[in-house]
C-alpha positions in Angstrom: 0.3 -0.2 -0.3 2.8 2.7 0.9 6.1 2.9 -0.5 8.5 5.3 1.1 11.4 5.7 -1.3 14.4 7.5 -0.2 12.7 10.2 1.0 15.0 13.6 2.1 13.5 16.7 3.6 15.5 19.8 4.6 13.5 22.7 6.8 15.7 25.6 7.2 19.2 24.6 7.9 18.5 21.3 9.4 17.9 17.9 7.3 15.1 16.5 9.0 14.9 13.3 7.0 18.0 11.7 5.3 17.4 8.9 2.9 14.2 7.0 4.5 13.2 3.8 2.8 10.5 1.7 3.8 7.6 -0.6 2.7 4.5 -0.8 4.5 1.7 -3.6 3.0 -2.2 -3.6 3.2 -3.7 -4.3 6.5 -0.7 -3.1 8.9 -0.4 -1.2 11.9 3.0 0.0 11.5 4.4 2.4 14.7 6.8 5.0 13.8 9.3 5.7 17.1 12.3 7.2 18.1 13.5 10.2 20.1 12.3 13.7 19.9 13.3 15.0 16.7 14.1 12.0 14.8 11.7 12.9 11.9 8.6 11.0 13.2 6.0 13.9 12.5 8.0 15.4 9.3 7.8 11.7 7.8 3.9 11.4 8.5 3.6 14.9 6.7 5.4 13.5 3.7 3.1 10.6 3.7 -0.1 12.8 3.3 1.1 14.8 0.9 1.3 18.0 3.1 5.2 18.2 2.5 6.8 17.7 -0.7 10.1 15.7 -0.3 13.4 17.8 -1.3 14.3 13.9 -3.0 12.7 10.7 -3.1 9.0 10.0 -3.1 6.0 8.5 -1.1 3.7 6.2 -3.1 0.3 5.1 -1.9 -1.0 2.3 -4.3 0.7 3.3 -7.4 0.6 6.9 -7.0 3.0 9.6 -5.9 1.1 11.5 -3.0 3.3 14.6 -4.4 1.4 14.2 -7.9 -2.3 13.9 -6.4 -4.4 17.0 -6.4 -5.3 17.6 -2.5 -8.8 15.9 -3.0 -7.5 12.8 -4.5 -4.6 12.6 -1.8 -7.5 13.1 0.8 -9.5 10.3 -0.5 -6.4 7.9 0.1 -4.9 9.1 3.3 -6.6 10.6 6.3 -4.5 12.2 9.2 -5.0 12.6 12.6 -2.5 15.6 13.9 -0.9 15.6 17.1 -2.2 19.3 17.7 -4.5 21.4 16.2 -6.2 24.4 17.0 -9.8 24.6 16.1 -11.0 28.2 17.2 -14.0 28.6 15.0 -17.3 27.7 16.9 -18.9 24.5 15.4 -20.6 22.0 17.0 -18.6 18.2 17.4 -21.0 16.6 14.5 -19.9 19.6 11.9 -16.1 19.0 12.9 -16.7 15.3 12.3 -18.6 15.9 9.1 -15.7 18.1 7.7 -14.0 14.4 7.1 -16.4 14.1 4.1 -15.4 17.2 2.1 -12.7 15.1 -0.2 -16.1 13.7 -1.3 -17.9 16.8 -2.2 -17.7 18.9 -5.6 -17.5 22.7 -5.4 -21.7 22.5 -5.6 -22.0 20.5 -2.8 -22.7 17.1 -4.7 -20.6 14.3 -4.2 -17.8 12.9 -6.4 -19.4 11.3 -8.9 -21.9 14.3 -9.1 -24.5 12.5 -7.8 -27.5 14.4 -5.7 -30.4 13.6 -3.4 -31.1 11.9 -0.3 -29.6 8.7 -0.7 -26.1 10.4 -1.0 -26.9 12.7 1.9 -27.9 9.9 4.1 -25.0 7.7 3.2 -22.6 10.5 4.2 -24.6 11.3 7.5 -24.6 7.3 8.5 -20.6 7.5 7.7 -20.3 10.7 10.3 -22.5 8.9 12.9 -20.7 5.7 12.8 -17.5 7.6 13.2 -18.8 9.5 16.3 -20.2 6.2 18.0 -16.7 4.2 17.3 -14.6 7.1 18.9 -17.1 7.8 21.9 -18.1 11.2 20.9 -21.7 11.2 20.2 -22.5 11.7 23.5 -21.8 15.4 23.0 -22.0 15.7 19.3 -24.1 18.8 20.0 -21.2 20.4 21.9 -19.2 23.3 20.2 -15.5 22.4 19.8 -14.5 25.0 21.7 -16.0 23.6 24.6 -14.3 20.1 25.1 -11.6 19.2 26.7 -8.0 18.1 25.0 -8.5 14.5 25.2 -12.2 15.2 23.8 -10.5 17.1 20.9 -8.5 14.4 20.0 -10.9 11.9 19.7 -13.2 14.2 17.7 -9.9 14.9 15.4 -9.9 11.0 14.9 -13.6 11.0 14.3 -13.2 13.1 11.3 -10.4 11.0 10.1 -12.8 7.7 10.3 -15.3 9.7 8.4 -13.2 10.4 5.6 -13.3 6.8 4.9 -9.8 6.2 3.4 -7.8 3.0 3.1 -4.8 4.7 5.0 -5.1 6.3 8.6 -1.9 8.2 9.8 -1.8 9.1 13.3 0.6 11.5 15.2 1.1 10.8 19.0 -2.8 9.8 19.0 -3.0 9.3 22.9 -0.9 12.2 23.7 -3.7 14.2 25.3 -5.7 11.1 26.6 -6.2 9.2 29.8 -5.2 5.6 30.4 -8.9 4.6 29.5 -9.3 6.2 26.2 -5.6 5.0 25.5 -6.5 1.6 25.5 -10.0 2.3 23.7 -8.3 4.2 20.7 -5.5 1.5 20.1 -8.4 -1.3 20.5 -10.1 0.9 18.0 -7.2 0.9 15.5 -6.5 -2.7 15.6 -10.3 -3.5 14.8 -9.8 -0.7 12.0 -6.6 -3.0 10.9 -8.6 -5.9 11.0 -11.2 -4.6 9.0 -8.3 -3.8 6.2 -7.1 -0.5 6.8 -3.5 0.2 6.9 -2.5 2.2 9.9 0.9 4.5 10.5 1.1 6.0 14.2 4.0 8.1 15.8 3.7 6.5 19.4 6.1 7.9 22.3 5.0 5.4 24.7 7.3 2.1 23.6 5.4 -0.2 25.7 2.2 0.6 23.8 3.5 0.5 20.6 5.1 -3.1 21.2 1.9 -4.4 22.4 -0.5 -2.8 19.5 2.2 -2.4 16.3 2.3 -5.4 13.9 5.7 -3.6 12.7 7.8 -0.6 14.2 10.2 1.6 12.1 12.9 3.0 14.5 13.9 6.8 13.3 17.3 8.2 14.8 18.4 11.4 13.1 16.2 11.5 10.2 17.3 7.7 9.4 15.6 4.3 9.7 17.7 2.8 12.4 15.7 -0.6 12.6 12.9 -2.0 11.3 10.6 -5.1 12.1 8.7 -6.8 14.6 8.8 -5.1 18.1 10.8 -8.0 19.4 13.4 -7.1 17.1 13.3 -3.5 16.9 13.3 -2.9 20.8 16.5 -4.7 21.4 18.6 -3.1 24.5 21.9 -2.1 22.0 19.7 -0.4 19.5 17.6 1.5 22.1 20.8 2.6 23.6 22.1 3.8 20.3 18.7 5.7 19.3 17.7 7.3 23.1 21.1 7.3 24.7 19.4 5.4 27.6 20.0 2.3 29.6 17.0 -0.2 29.2 15.9 -3.8 29.7 13.8 -5.6 27.7 11.7 -8.4 28.4 8.1 -10.1 28.0 5.3 -8.6 29.9 4.1 -11.1 32.4 0.2 -10.5 31.4 0.4 -9.9 28.0 3.5 -11.4 27.0 4.4 -8.7 24.8 7.7 -6.9 24.4 8.2 -4.5 27.6 10.7 -1.9 27.9 11.8 -0.5 31.4 14.4 2.6 31.3 17.2 1.9 33.8 19.1 4.6 35.7 22.8 5.4 34.6 25.0 2.8 36.1 27.4 5.7 37.3 24.8 7.1 39.7 25.4 3.7 42.1 28.0 1.3 42.4 27.8 -2.1 40.5 26.4 -4.7 43.4 25.8 -2.2 45.8 22.2 -3.3 47.7 21.3 -6.8 48.2 17.4 -7.6 47.2 16.0 -10.5 48.2 12.6 -11.1 46.1 9.5 -13.2 46.7 7.4 -14.1 44.2 6.0 -16.9 42.0 3.8 -17.7 39.3 5.5 -15.5 36.6 4.7 -12.5 38.9 8.6 -11.4 39.5 10.0 -12.5 36.5 10.3 -9.0 34.7 11.1 -7.4 38.2 14.4 -9.8 38.4 15.6 -8.6 34.8 15.1 -4.9 35.7 16.6 -5.4 39.1 19.9 -7.5 38.0 20.1 -5.3 34.8 20.4 -2.4 37.3 23.5 -4.0 39.0 21.9 -5.1 41.9 22.9 -8.3 43.8 19.5 -10.3 43.6 18.1 -13.5 44.9 14.6 -14.9 44.8 12.6 -17.8 46.4 10.9 -19.9 47.7 9.8 -21.0 44.0 8.7 -24.6 43.2 10.8 -26.4 40.6 8.8 -25.7 37.3 7.6 -22.3 38.2 8.4 -19.7 35.4 10.0 -17.0 37.8 12.4 -19.7 38.6 13.3 -20.1 35.2 14.2 -16.8 34.7 16.2 -16.5 38.2 18.4 -19.6 36.6 18.6 -17.6 32.9 19.7 -14.9 34.9 22.3 -16.7 37.3 20.4 -15.4 40.6 20.7 -17.1 43.9 17.4 -18.8 44.4 15.7 -21.0 47.0 13.5 -23.8 45.6 10.8 -26.5 46.7 9.7 -29.3 45.0 6.9 -29.3 42.4 3.8 -28.2 43.7 5.0 -28.7 47.5 4.1 -26.6 50.4 7.2 -24.6 51.7 9.2 -27.2 53.7 11.4 -26.5 56.9 14.7 -26.7 55.1 13.2 -24.3 52.4 12.1 -21.7 54.8 15.3 -21.6 57.0 17.0 -20.8 53.7 14.6 -18.0 52.9 14.8 -16.7 56.4 18.7 -16.7 55.9 18.6 -14.8 52.8 16.5 -12.0 54.0 18.2 -11.5 57.0 21.4 -10.9 54.6 19.7 -8.7 52.4 19.4 -5.2 52.5 16.0 -4.7 51.1 13.1 -7.7 50.8 10.6 -7.0 47.4 7.2 -8.9 47.9 5.7 -9.5 44.0 2.4 -9.6 43.4 2.2 -13.1 44.4 -1.0 -15.1 45.3 -1.0 -16.6 48.8 -2.2 -19.7 49.8 -1.7 -22.0 53.0 1.3 -23.8 50.9 3.2 -20.4 51.0 1.7 -18.3 53.9 5.0 -18.8 55.4 6.6 -16.2 52.8 4.5 -13.8 54.4 5.6 -14.4 57.9 9.1 -14.6 56.6 8.9 -11.3 54.7 7.7 -9.7 57.8 11.1 -10.3 59.6 13.0 -7.9 57.1 14.2 -5.1 57.9 13.4 -2.8 54.9 10.3 -3.7 52.9 9.0 -2.9 48.8 5.5 -4.5 48.1 5.1 -4.6 44.5 0.9 -4.5 43.8 -1.0 -4.9 40.7 -4.2 -6.7 41.9 -5.8 -6.1 45.1 -4.9 -8.5 48.0 -8.5 -10.2 48.1 -8.2 -11.0 44.7 -4.9 -13.2 45.0 -5.4 -14.1 49.1 -6.6 -18.0 49.5 -5.3 -18.0 52.8 -7.7 -16.1 55.2 -7.7 -13.7 57.6 -4.1 -14.1 58.7 -2.6 -13.3 55.4 -4.9 -10.3 55.2 -3.3 -8.9 58.7 0.3 -9.8 57.9 -0.1 -8.1 54.1 -1.8 -5.2 55.9 1.1 -4.8 58.3 3.9 -5.2 55.4 2.0 -2.4 53.7 2.0 0.0 56.5 5.7 -0.6 57.4 7.0 -0.8 53.8 6.6 1.1 50.4 3.7 -0.2 48.2 4.5 0.6 44.6 3.4 -0.4 40.9 5.8 -2.4 38.9 7.2 0.5 36.7 7.9 2.2 39.9 9.8 -0.4 41.9 13.4 0.8 40.6 12.7 4.4 41.8 11.4 2.9 45.2 14.7 0.8 45.5 16.9 3.9 44.8 15.3 5.7 47.6 15.3 3.1 50.0 19.2 2.8 49.8 19.5 6.3 49.6 17.8 6.5 52.8 20.1 4.0 54.2 22.9 5.9 53.1 21.8 9.1 54.9 
């Protein structure tokens, strides 16, 4: 559907794009990722014909976008810009209906010269469906100047859907949206792709891009640094080169998609400065083990049963482990080893693990730790199978320690060790 051939763009004194080549097949969701200033927005503008390259070309189908008229190009490609000033006092429905402009002649007829109620009703149906799919129909009669920034972004998406093109370009489509509408927007995009639309989106959040996109195109300094499936593009060495940042790449324990976690610079702390024992199980701490190990901490983990995916991760990383037989409750020998590990550690991390009668002693052992960080993704009542005793122990740990989401673990650990040094 889209071929980008040796595209170069210079704006002022700066070379923004420098020989970009890419091929995007039909029915794909492609994410443009890269640091600020890499050229993502400029490439989107070249793709929709708003900007003519200094050299090279962008073809949609068999036609170069630069050779198409504005209306012809707008029937091929619809764009949701990152920022648009809408100061006119039109209601939301009329703004969305502007997406139908490429199909109207100067006399108000459709592109084939037909007139009549059937054509007008068809256009209205497209507009109404676009508003329903983007969750803006409920304020369709409100002035565009009276909606929030996030609502306005969804209105612009609805306008692009009403344009009814085979290609949709999105420039940071979720930048102004809350987490709920971020997910709903990307779920909608995936649905559009399943229906046959080709979507290219500049995405700031690498983890959202990895989860939803079929392919990623990583730009750096105006050139393509890497392209392909997210697991191949988001390699640690490549991220270091593009973003000048340390990161660990793992699989998300829930979704299974590639997951990137930024790490503090190694120079900020001494290698091995701080011993941490992690209590987990059932795959709840695999990503945390990757992150803590990559950050340079001396990590141990357990008690874990043979066959547990957390144990497999620990062994892959070469971490010290406390192990029990498959499906067995924690016995006296394993408990003794667990208590010794906790005593020898500067900090104990309790993962979002399920607690039953077989591993309740994990909580009892953690309660003896000097310093505790509790990682919580699910409410404890949703993973407690050991009754009121477990509830009391967990509450005590939460009150005495620090409760964080998985993405905040590193900062909590850094704060804990900084507090000790003071």
